[in-house]
C-alpha positions in Angstrom: 127.1 176.7 40.7 129.3 180.0 39.4 128.6 181.4 42.5 130.0 178.2 44.4 133.6 178.9 42.4 133.6 181.9 43.1 133.7 181.7 46.9 136.1 178.2 46.4 137.9 181.0 45.0 138.3 183.4 47.8 139.1 180.7 50.5 140.8 181.7 53.6 144.3 181.2 54.3 143.7 179.3 57.4 140.9 177.2 55.7 143.5 176.5 52.5 146.1 175.2 56.1 143.0 172.7 57.1 142.5 171.5 53.9 145.9 170.9 53.0 146.9 169.1 56.7 143.7 167.0 56.1 145.4 165.6 52.5 148.4 165.2 53.9 146.9 162.7 56.8 144.6 160.8 54.5 147.8 160.3 51.9 150.2 158.8 54.5 149.5 154.9 55.0 150.4 154.5 58.7 147.7 157.3 61.1 149.4 160.4 60.8 149.9 162.3 64.2 147.1 165.0 64.9 147.6 168.2 65.2 148.3 168.9 68.5 150.6 166.0 69.7 153.1 168.0 71.0 152.4 169.5 74.1 154.1 173.0 72.8 151.8 173.1 69.6 149.0 175.3 70.6 145.7 174.0 69.5 143.5 174.5 66.4 141.0 177.9 67.1 137.2 176.5 66.3 135.9 176.9 63.0 133.7 180.0 61.7 130.4 179.1 59.8 131.4 180.6 56.8 135.0 178.9 56.7 132.7 175.3 57.6 130.5 176.6 54.5 133.9 176.9 52.4 135.1 173.3 53.5 131.5 171.4 52.8 131.5 173.3 49.5 134.8 171.9 48.7 133.3 168.7 48.6 130.4 168.8 46.3 131.3 166.3 43.3 129.2 165.6 40.5 125.8 167.1 42.3 126.6 164.9 45.2 128.8 165.5 48.3 131.3 163.6 49.1 133.5 162.7 52.6 132.1 164.8 54.9 133.2 163.5 57.9 136.7 162.1 56.7 137.4 165.7 55.7 134.7 167.5 57.7 132.8 166.2 60.2 136.4 164.6 61.9 138.4 167.6 61.2 140.0 169.4 65.4 138.5 173.1 64.2 135.3 171.6 63.4 134.8 169.3 66.2 136.0 172.7 68.4 133.3 174.6 66.5 130.6 172.0 67.7 132.5 172.8 71.7 132.4 176.0 71.6 128.2 175.6 70.1 127.3 173.4 73.1 128.9 176.1 75.7 127.3 178.8 74.3 124.0 177.1 74.3 125.0 176.8 78.1 126.9 179.5 79.3 124.6 182.7 76.9 125.6 183.6 73.5 127.6 186.7 75.6 130.2 184.4 76.7 132.0 182.7 73.4 135.4 184.8 74.4 135.5 182.6 77.8 135.7 179.0 75.9 138.8 177.2 76.6 139.8 175.8 73.7 142.6 173.5 75.6 140.2 172.7 78.5 138.2 171.3 75.9 141.2 169.4 73.8 141.8 168.3 77.7 138.8 167.2 78.3 137.5 165.4 75.5 141.1 164.4 73.9 139.8 165.9 70.2 142.6 164.4 68.5 141.8 160.7 69.5 138.2 161.4 68.7 138.9 162.6 65.7 140.8 160.0 64.2 138.2 157.4 65.9 135.4 159.4 63.4 138.4 159.3 60.4 138.9 155.5 60.6 135.2 154.9 61.2 136.2 153.4 64.3 134.1 155.3 66.9 131.5 153.3 68.9 128.1 155.4 69.5 126.7 152.5 72.1 129.4 152.8 74.1 128.7 156.7 74.6 125.1 156.2 75.7 123.9 156.0 79.0 121.1 154.0 79.8 118.2 155.8 82.6 115.8 153.8 84.3 113.1 155.3 86.0 112.9 154.5 89.7 109.0 152.9 88.8 108.8 149.6 87.6 106.3 151.0 84.8 107.7 152.8 81.7 110.4 152.7 79.5 114.3 153.7 80.0 115.7 156.4 78.7 119.0 156.9 76.2 121.4 159.6 76.8 124.2 160.9 75.0 127.8 161.4 76.9 129.3 164.8 76.3 131.8 163.1 73.6 128.8 161.7 71.5 127.1 165.0 71.9 130.0 166.9 70.3 130.1 164.4 67.3 126.0 164.8 67.0 126.4 168.8 67.0 129.2 168.2 64.5 127.0 166.4 62.0 124.1 168.4 62.4 126.2 171.5 61.5 127.5 169.8 58.3 123.8 168.5 57.1 122.6 172.4 58.3 125.1 173.8 55.5 123.9 171.1 53.2 120.3 171.6 53.1 119.1 174.6 54.8 119.3 176.9 52.0 117.2 174.2 49.9 114.6 173.8 52.5 111.4 175.7 51.2 110.5 179.0 53.0 107.5 177.8 55.0 109.5 175.3 57.1 110.2 176.2 60.5 111.8 174.3 63.4 115.1 173.9 63.8 116.7 176.6 61.5 118.1 180.1 62.3 115.7 183.1 62.0 112.7 180.9 61.3 111.1 179.9 64.8 107.8 179.7 65.9 107.1 183.8 65.9 108.2 183.6 62.3 105.5 181.5 61.3 102.9 183.4 63.1 104.2 186.6 61.5 103.7 185.4 58.6 100.6 184.1 58.8 98.8 187.3 59.9 101.0 189.1 57.4 100.5 187.1 54.4 97.8 185.6 54.5 94.7 187.0 53.1 91.0 185.7 52.3 91.3 182.3 53.7 88.6 179.9 53.1 89.3 176.8 54.3 92.1 175.2 55.6 93.1 171.9 57.4 95.5 170.6 59.9 97.7 167.4 59.5 97.4 165.4 62.4 99.7 162.2 62.8 99.5 159.4 64.7 101.5 159.0 67.3 104.2 156.9 66.7 107.8 156.2 66.7 110.5 157.0 63.9 110.9 153.3 63.2 113.6 151.2 61.3 111.3 151.7 57.7 111.3 155.4 58.1 114.8 155.4 58.7 115.4 153.6 55.6 113.8 156.2 53.5 115.6 159.2 55.2 119.1 157.6 54.0 116.6 157.3 50.3 116.4 161.2 50.9 120.4 161.9 52.3 121.7 159.9 49.1 120.4 161.9 46.8 122.6 165.0 47.8 125.2 162.8 50.1 127.6 160.2 49.1 129.3 159.3 52.1 128.9 155.8 53.6 130.3 156.7 56.9 127.5 159.6 57.7 124.9 157.7 57.0 126.2 154.7 59.0 127.3 157.1 61.8 123.2 158.4 61.2 121.9 155.1 61.4 123.6 154.3 64.0 122.4 156.9 66.4 118.8 155.3 65.4 119.6 152.2 66.4 121.3 153.0 69.6 118.2 155.1 70.6 120.3 158.2 71.7 118.2 159.9 68.3 114.7 158.7 69.1 111.1 160.7 68.7 107.7 160.1 67.9 105.8 161.7 65.3 102.6 164.1 67.4 104.1 163.5 70.4 105.2 166.9 72.6 108.8 166.6 72.8 110.0 168.0 69.8 111.3 171.5 70.0 110.6 172.0 73.9 114.1 171.1 75.3 113.6 167.9 77.0 116.4 165.8 77.7 114.7 162.9 75.5 115.1 164.7 72.0 118.5 165.5 71.0 120.4 168.2 68.4 120.0 166.3 65.5 116.0 165.4 65.7 114.7 168.7 64.4 117.5 169.3 61.0 116.2 165.3 60.3 112.5 165.7 60.7 113.3 168.6 57.8 115.2 166.9 56.1 112.4 164.1 56.0 109.7 165.8 55.4 111.8 167.3 52.3 109.6 165.9 50.0 106.2 166.9 51.0 107.5 170.4 51.4 108.3 170.1 47.4 105.0 168.3 46.5 103.2 171.3 48.0 105.4 174.2 46.7 104.6 172.8 42.8 101.1 172.6 44.2 101.0 176.7 44.7 103.1 177.2 41.7 100.3 175.1 39.8 97.5 177.1 41.1 99.3 180.6 41.1 99.9 179.6 36.9 96.2 178.8 36.6 95.3 182.0 38.4 97.3 184.7 37.4 98.1 188.1 39.2 95.5 191.1 37.5 96.9 194.3 36.0 100.4 193.1 38.5 98.0 193.4 42.1 96.5 190.7 43.9 93.2 192.0 45.0 92.1 195.7 42.8 88.5 197.4 42.6 87.7 196.9 39.4 84.4 199.4 39.5 82.2 197.3 41.5 83.9 194.0 41.1 86.7 192.4 43.7 89.3 190.5 41.9 90.8 187.5 44.3 93.2 185.5 43.1 93.2 181.9 44.2 96.0 181.3 46.8 97.3 178.3 49.0 99.1 179.2 51.8 101.1 176.4 53.8 103.2 176.5 56.9 105.4 173.4 58.8 106.4 173.5 62.2 108.8 170.5 62.3 105.9 168.1 62.3 103.1 170.6 62.7 101.3 170.8 59.3 98.9 173.4 58.2 97.1 174.0 54.5 95.4 177.3 54.0 93.2 177.4 50.7 91.5 180.8 49.8 89.8 178.9 47.0 86.9 176.6 47.3 86.1 173.5 49.5 86.8 170.9 46.4 90.1 172.8 46.0 90.8 172.3 49.6 89.6 168.6 49.7 92.2 167.8 46.5 95.1 169.0 48.5 94.1 167.3 51.7 93.7 164.0 49.6 97.2 164.9 47.6 98.6 165.6 51.5 97.9 162.5 52.8 98.4 160.4 49.7 101.9 161.4 50.3 102.7 161.2 53.4 101.0 157.5 54.0 102.3 156.5 50.6 105.8 158.0 50.2 106.7 159.1 53.7 105.1 155.6 55.7 103.3 157.8 57.9 100.0 157.1 59.7 97.7 160.0 59.7 94.8 160.6 61.8 91.7 160.8 59.5 89.7 162.2 62.4 91.6 165.1 62.7 92.8 165.8 58.9 89.1 167.6 58.7 88.5 170.5 56.1 87.2 173.4 58.5 86.0 177.0 57.2 88.4 179.4 58.2 85.5 182.3 58.8 83.5 180.2 61.4 85.9 178.1 63.2 88.5 177.9 64.8 92.0 176.2 64.3 95.1 175.0 66.9 98.7 175.6 65.6 101.9 175.1 67.3 100.0 176.2 70.8 98.4 178.7 69.2 94.6 179.2 67.9 93.9 180.8 64.6 90.8 182.5 62.7 90.2 184.6 59.8 88.3 187.7 61.0 87.4 191.3 59.2 90.5 193.9 60.2 87.8 195.8 62.3 88.1 193.2 64.7 92.3 193.1 64.8 92.0 196.8 64.6 89.1 198.2 66.1 87.8 201.9 66.4 88.7 203.6 69.2 85.9 204.5 71.9 84.4 207.8 72.7 86.0 207.5 76.0 89.3 206.6 74.6 89.5 209.5 72.1 88.5 211.9 74.9 91.1 210.5 77.0 93.6 210.7 73.7 92.9 214.2 73.6 92.7 214.9 77.1 96.6 213.5 77.1 97.7 215.7 73.5 96.3 218.7 75.9 98.4 217.9 78.8 101.2 217.6 76.3 100.7 221.0 74.7 100.2 222.7 78.2 103.5 220.7 79.4 105.7 221.7 76.4 104.3 225.3 76.5 104.9 225.0 80.6 108.5 225.0 79.6 109.2 227.3 77.0 107.7 230.0 79.3 110.3 229.0 81.5 113.1 229.3 79.6 111.9 232.2 78.1 110.9 233.6 81.7 114.8 232.5 82.4 116.2 234.4 79.5 114.3 238.0 80.3 115.6 237.9 83.8 119.6 237.1 82.1 118.6 240.0 80.0 117.7 242.4 82.6 120.8 241.4 84.6 122.7 242.3 81.7 121.1 245.8 80.8 121.0 246.4 84.6 124.6 245.9 84.9 125.6 247.7 81.3 123.5 250.6 82.4 125.1 251.0 86.1 128.9 251.0 84.0 127.4 253.7 81.3 125.9 255.8 83.9 129.5 255.5 86.0 130.9 257.1 82.6 132.7 254.1 81.9 133.7 252.4 78.3 133.4 249.0 77.1 135.8 247.7 74.5 135.2 244.6 72.5 137.0 243.1 70.2 134.0 243.2 67.5 131.3 245.4 67.5 128.1 243.7 68.4 125.7 246.2 68.8 123.7 245.3 66.1 123.3 241.8 67.5 122.5 243.2 71.1 120.1 245.6 69.6 118.0 242.5 67.5 118.3 240.4 70.9 116.3 243.1 73.0 114.3 244.3 70.3 113.3 240.6 70.4 113.1 240.3 74.2 111.0 243.8 74.7 108.5 242.5 71.3 107.6 239.3 73.5 107.6 241.2 76.7 105.0 243.3 75.1 103.2 241.2 73.4 102.8 238.9 77.0 101.6 242.2 78.7 99.1 243.2 75.9 97.9 239.3 76.4 96.6 240.6 80.0 93.2 242.0 80.1 93.9 242.8 83.7 97.1 245.0 83.3 95.7 246.9 80.5 92.5 247.2 82.8 94.7 249.1 85.2 96.9 250.8 82.8 94.2 252.2 80.5 92.3 254.0 84.0 95.4 255.2 85.3 96.0 256.9 81.8 92.9 258.2 81.6 92.0 259.0 84.9 92.4 263.2 85.7 92.1 264.2 81.8 92.5 267.8 82.8 94.0 268.7 79.3 91.0 267.8 77.6 88.9 271.1 79.3 88.9 274.1 76.2 90.1 276.8 78.8 93.3 275.2 79.8 94.1 273.7 76.0 93.9 277.1 75.1 96.5 278.0 77.5 99.1 275.8 76.3 100.9 275.3 73.0 99.7 273.7 70.5 101.8 271.0 69.5 101.8 269.7 73.2 97.9 269.4 72.9 98.2 267.5 70.0 100.7 265.0 71.0 98.6 264.9 74.3 95.9 263.8 71.9 97.6 261.2 70.1 99.0 259.9 73.3 95.4 259.5 74.4 94.1 257.5 71.0 97.1 254.7 71.3 96.1 254.8 75.2 92.7 253.7 73.5 93.8 251.6 70.7 96.2 249.1 72.9 94.9 249.3 76.3 91.6 249.5 75.6 89.7 245.5 76.9 88.5 243.9 74.1 90.1 245.4 71.4 93.8 244.4 71.9 93.3 240.4 71.1 91.4 242.1 67.4 94.3 244.5 67.0 96.8 241.8 67.3 95.2 239.3 64.9 94.8 242.4 61.9 98.0 243.0 62.3 99.4 239.4 62.0 96.5 238.7 59.0 98.3 241.9 57.3 101.8 240.6 57.7 101.3 237.7 55.2 98.4 234.9 57.7 95.3 235.8 55.6 94.5 232.7 54.8 94.2 231.4 58.4 90.8 232.8 58.9 89.6 230.8 55.9 91.3 227.8 56.8 89.3 227.6 60.3 86.3 227.8 59.1 86.8 225.2 57.4 88.4 222.5 59.4 85.2 221.1 60.7 84.3 220.4 56.7 87.5 219.2 56.5 87.2 216.8 59.3 84.1 215.7 58.4 85.1 214.6 55.2 87.8 213.1 56.7 85.9 210.9 58.9 83.5 209.6 56.2 86.5 208.6 53.4 88.0 206.5 56.7 84.6 204.9 57.5 84.0 204.0 53.8 87.6 202.5 53.4 87.0 200.5 56.6 83.2 199.2 56.0 85.0 198.2 52.2 88.1 196.6 53.4 85.9 194.6 55.9 83.4 193.6 53.2 86.2 192.6 50.9 89.1 190.7 53.2 90.0 188.4 55.7 93.3 188.7 58.1 94.1 185.9 60.4 94.0 186.4 63.8 96.0 184.3 66.4 95.1 183.8 70.1 96.6 182.7 73.0 94.7 179.2 74.3 93.7 181.3 78.0 91.5 178.1 79.0 94.4 175.5 78.7 96.7 178.2 80.4 94.4 178.5 83.4 94.2 174.9 83.4 97.9 174.6 83.7 97.8 176.9 86.2 95.1 175.5 88.3 96.8 171.9 88.0 100.3 173.3 89.0 99.3 174.6 92.3 99.2 178.2 91.1 95.3 178.6 91.9 92.9 176.7 93.7 89.4 175.5 92.5 88.1 179.1 92.4 91.0 180.7 90.7 92.5 182.8 93.5 96.2 182.6 93.8 97.6 179.9 96.3 100.9 178.4 97.7 103.0 175.8 96.4 104.3 173.7 99.0 106.8 171.8 97.1 109.0 175.1 96.9 109.0 175.6 100.6 112.8 173.6 101.1 113.7 176.5 98.3 116.1 179.1 99.4 113.7 182.7 98.7 115.8 183.6 95.6 115.2 180.5 94.1 111.5 180.5 94.4 111.5 183.8 93.2 113.6 182.9 90.0 111.0 179.1 89.5 108.2 181.8 89.3 110.1 184.4 87.3 111.1 181.5 84.9 107.2 180.5 84.4 106.3 183.8 83.6 109.1 185.1 81.2 108.3 181.9 79.0 104.6 182.8 79.3 105.0 186.0 78.5 107.9 185.3 76.1 105.1 182.5 73.7 102.4 184.0 73.4 103.8 188.0 72.9 102.3 187.6 69.6 99.0 187.2 70.7 95.8 189.1 70.1 94.9 188.5 73.7 97.8 188.8 75.1 96.6 191.3 77.9 94.9 188.1 79.3 98.2 186.3 79.2 99.8 189.3 81.2 97.2 189.4 83.8 97.8 185.3 84.9 101.5 186.0 85.1 100.9 189.6 86.7 98.3 188.7 89.2 98.3 184.9 89.8 101.5 184.1 89.6 102.9 186.6 91.2 100.3 186.7 94.1 101.4 182.9 94.3 104.8 183.3 94.7 104.1 185.5 97.7 101.8 183.6 99.2 104.7 180.6 99.3 107.2 183.0 100.8 104.7 184.0 103.6 104.0 180.2 103.9 107.2 179.5 104.0 108.3 181.7 106.9 105.0 181.8 108.6 104.0 185.3 108.4 100.8 187.0 106.7 100.5 188.1 103.2 101.2 191.8 103.8 103.9 191.3 106.0 105.4 189.1 103.3 104.6 192.3 100.6 106.3 194.7 103.0 109.4 192.6 102.9 109.7 191.6 99.7 107.5 194.7 97.8 105.3 193.6 94.8 108.6 193.7 92.7 109.0 190.7 94.6 112.9 191.6 95.6 115.4 189.2 97.0 118.4 189.7 98.6 122.0 188.5 97.0 124.0 189.4 100.1 125.1 193.0 98.6 121.8 194.5 96.8 118.3 193.5 96.3 117.6 191.8 93.1 114.6 191.6 90.8 114.1 188.9 88.7 110.5 188.5 88.1 109.1 191.2 85.6 107.7 194.3 87.2 104.6 195.8 86.1 106.0 198.4 84.2 108.0 195.6 81.9 104.9 193.4 81.7 102.8 196.4 80.6 105.4 197.2 77.6 105.7 194.0 76.4 104.0 193.2 73.4 104.7 191.6 69.9 108.5 193.2 69.3 110.0 189.8 69.4 111.7 187.2 66.8 112.5 184.6 68.2 111.9 180.8 68.3 111.2 180.7 72.4 110.7 177.5 73.8 106.7 176.4 75.4 107.1 176.7 79.6 106.5 172.7 79.9 110.4 172.2 80.4 110.0 175.2 83.3 106.8 174.3 85.1 107.0 170.6 85.2 110.6 170.7 86.8 111.5 171.7 90.4 114.8 171.2 91.6 115.4 170.2 95.7 118.7 171.2 97.3 119.9 168.2 99.5 120.1 169.4 102.9 122.9 168.0 103.5 126.8 168.3 102.9 127.4 165.4 99.6 131.1 165.3 98.0 130.4 166.4 94.5 132.6 167.1 91.4 132.5 169.7 88.8 129.0 171.3 87.2 127.2 168.9 85.1 126.8 172.0 82.6 128.4 171.6 79.2 131.9 172.6 79.5 131.5 174.1 83.1 134.9 173.8 85.3 133.5 174.9 88.3 133.7 173.4 91.8 131.5 174.6 93.9 128.5 172.9 93.3 125.8 171.7 95.6 123.4 168.4 94.6 120.4 169.1 93.4 117.4 166.7 93.3 115.1 166.3 90.2 111.2 166.3 91.1 108.7 166.0 88.0 105.3 167.6 88.6 103.4 164.6 86.6 105.4 162.3 89.6 104.3 164.7 92.5 100.5 164.7 91.0 100.8 161.3 90.6 99.0 161.6 87.3 99.3 159.9 83.5 99.9 162.5 81.0 98.8 160.3 79.0 95.2 160.7 80.0 94.0 164.4 78.7 91.3 164.1 80.9 93.7 164.6 83.8 96.5 166.4 82.0 96.6 169.7 80.1 96.6 169.1 76.3 99.0 169.9 74.5 101.6 170.6 77.3 104.3 168.1 77.1 106.7 166.6 79.9 110.0 165.5 80.8 110.9 161.5 80.9 110.2 159.8 84.1 113.6 158.5 84.6 115.0 161.8 85.2 112.7 162.1 88.6 115.1 161.5 91.7 118.2 162.4 90.2 120.8 164.2 91.7 122.7 166.6 89.7 126.1 168.6 90.8 125.2 172.3 89.7 127.1 175.6 90.8 124.9 178.7 91.6 124.7 180.1 87.4 123.6 177.2 86.4 121.1 176.7 89.1 120.0 180.0 88.2 119.2 179.8 84.7 117.7 176.2 85.0 115.2 178.0 87.8 114.7 181.3 84.8 114.4 179.1 81.7 117.3 179.9 79.9 118.6 177.0 79.4 117.1 173.6 79.7 118.6 170.1 80.8 119.0 169.1 77.0 122.2 171.7 77.7 123.6 169.8 80.9 125.2 166.2 81.1 122.7 164.1 82.3 124.6 161.2 82.3 126.8 162.8 85.1 124.1 162.3 87.8 125.1 161.9 91.7 123.8 158.2 92.6 122.5 159.2 96.3 119.4 156.8 97.4 
């Protein structure tokens, strides 16, 4: 509370102005004018996240938040901030500067919307559009228009400030920096020695009225705002907020989900999270750490404390324990009792079963989990890999040596040129004048170059042989009759010269001489170190082997794999491959342009790579994208233009380059990019369902169209695209698991055959998977039979 008071004491000037204007408006009996009734007055700026947090904390009184809608959600700066969030999601985070406040105010009439929310006159049902499927079977879909999406985004922002810091650490999904990859990294890095685990399977059922009542009870613990609670209830009653437990529609960017779904689910399961947290603390107190460490070696005994791990991603719950099976059964019973008793959720008892973490696999958030030894995750290098590694290191050393020799050669050539120039000047009798004396520096440089040259010369045995033969041949002064006739000093000097020739130029002795000189200069310990290298290497290998063996016998880690079988089934069902598993063309895409075909394939491939980049068998996913998808795209382009595969590869290359009129663009990930991908991204990627199930076909005739249906896009140069869904094209029922891929969601049938005006940028973003149908205004569709 003290921190809150300090933050309130440092409210920015603009926030205080907003508060004063809101108080003056609420104090007046008659409706006060909005902040920008005068055309000359500039519109307010969107509020920042820190300022919004300050505004909401200012409404905290007696352990509850009060008047959230009247004083926060309905304020124009907050509504404009919600508009900016919708704009950033549909245009990319780097285009926040392109958001025009005046355009948003003119399009939505922010002042009028603010007054309706403040006076609780906002009609939710009037802002909903019912979309019926073309087929007689199936239920209709309720979608919110742009103004209702702005209100829902403002409510989500307020709820995020209230509840986000109150959520437990193992609650993932719908939170900033707490996505799928974060949950997987927690499992891989923190979970140790799991023995038993279970995944809570929820029966497929809609979030009904009784669940809404329990949700309102949870809200009333922290929020005292009747307008806000009534507004959320009207969202459920109108059908614009509707989700199912155990379904496959949350967190995938489908139009049947809203921006409020994630935070409402987290708030609803907050009581269960606290119950699991209390269980973890209770087990932790009964099993304290030993000596400040969790697993230590005390002689021949390894102490392993009993721990409980839990991960919840929206409505998917995974509980892991390192204790006994009886403890896991007790945990399962308590979790199931809380879900059925306190939350009124039906639990599928056939799926909520205790499994062994060592011998059985577990599917969770689209991944396959299993407990393995550390050597499985980090296997030893094979002999072939070790030889390849040593060969690579030798090649790198040789390249470095070649570069060094090249630099030294250049330096020597430059020194010889300088020396030649100086010798010519001195020979001609000219003198050099310098500002300072550089004789010592020049002498040191030439001495260093001369020493290197002599050392390099002595290193060549062929040159030593040649000079030794030349200097020792014709030794006439060794004859006694000749040496007696010469002066004694000359004979002695010649004898010393011959000794030095034998010493330095005799082949086989040169290297030994220089080794002895280096040892005398201070490297006497090198010989002893080289003698003990082999023994030290063997000891180090033995020590590492012992550590790996003990670690494999006493420790278990979490292995995360991609469901390759399901991915191959999705590839086959979508038409990328035939029954034999070979790439084939997709006839549905023939009516698209070449660039759009490549973008569609690139969107599917990049989504798979981003989603499974944290998996241990990521190489198999790379193979599917690099081979099956790439050659299916090449075959589709070849079939469209009635050419062969070789001609298509010659024209588009393997990188699938397409021309935009000026330069060639590459949208499909290249082979080098795919090889460099791995477990480096920390994000919350959406599954591939939204891109794989969707195909946008451009109409062949021109139809008058308005502005782009993307949120706050003012471009008028649009084209009409018809939505085609995969399940309708294949004429299959997604509810039938025998004909559909298990775990893959679908877009609602009511959007099939709808026509949407889209600009070139947002069509490209939809194909590439950068945005989803949730980021566009589907209520602005064009009715074309």
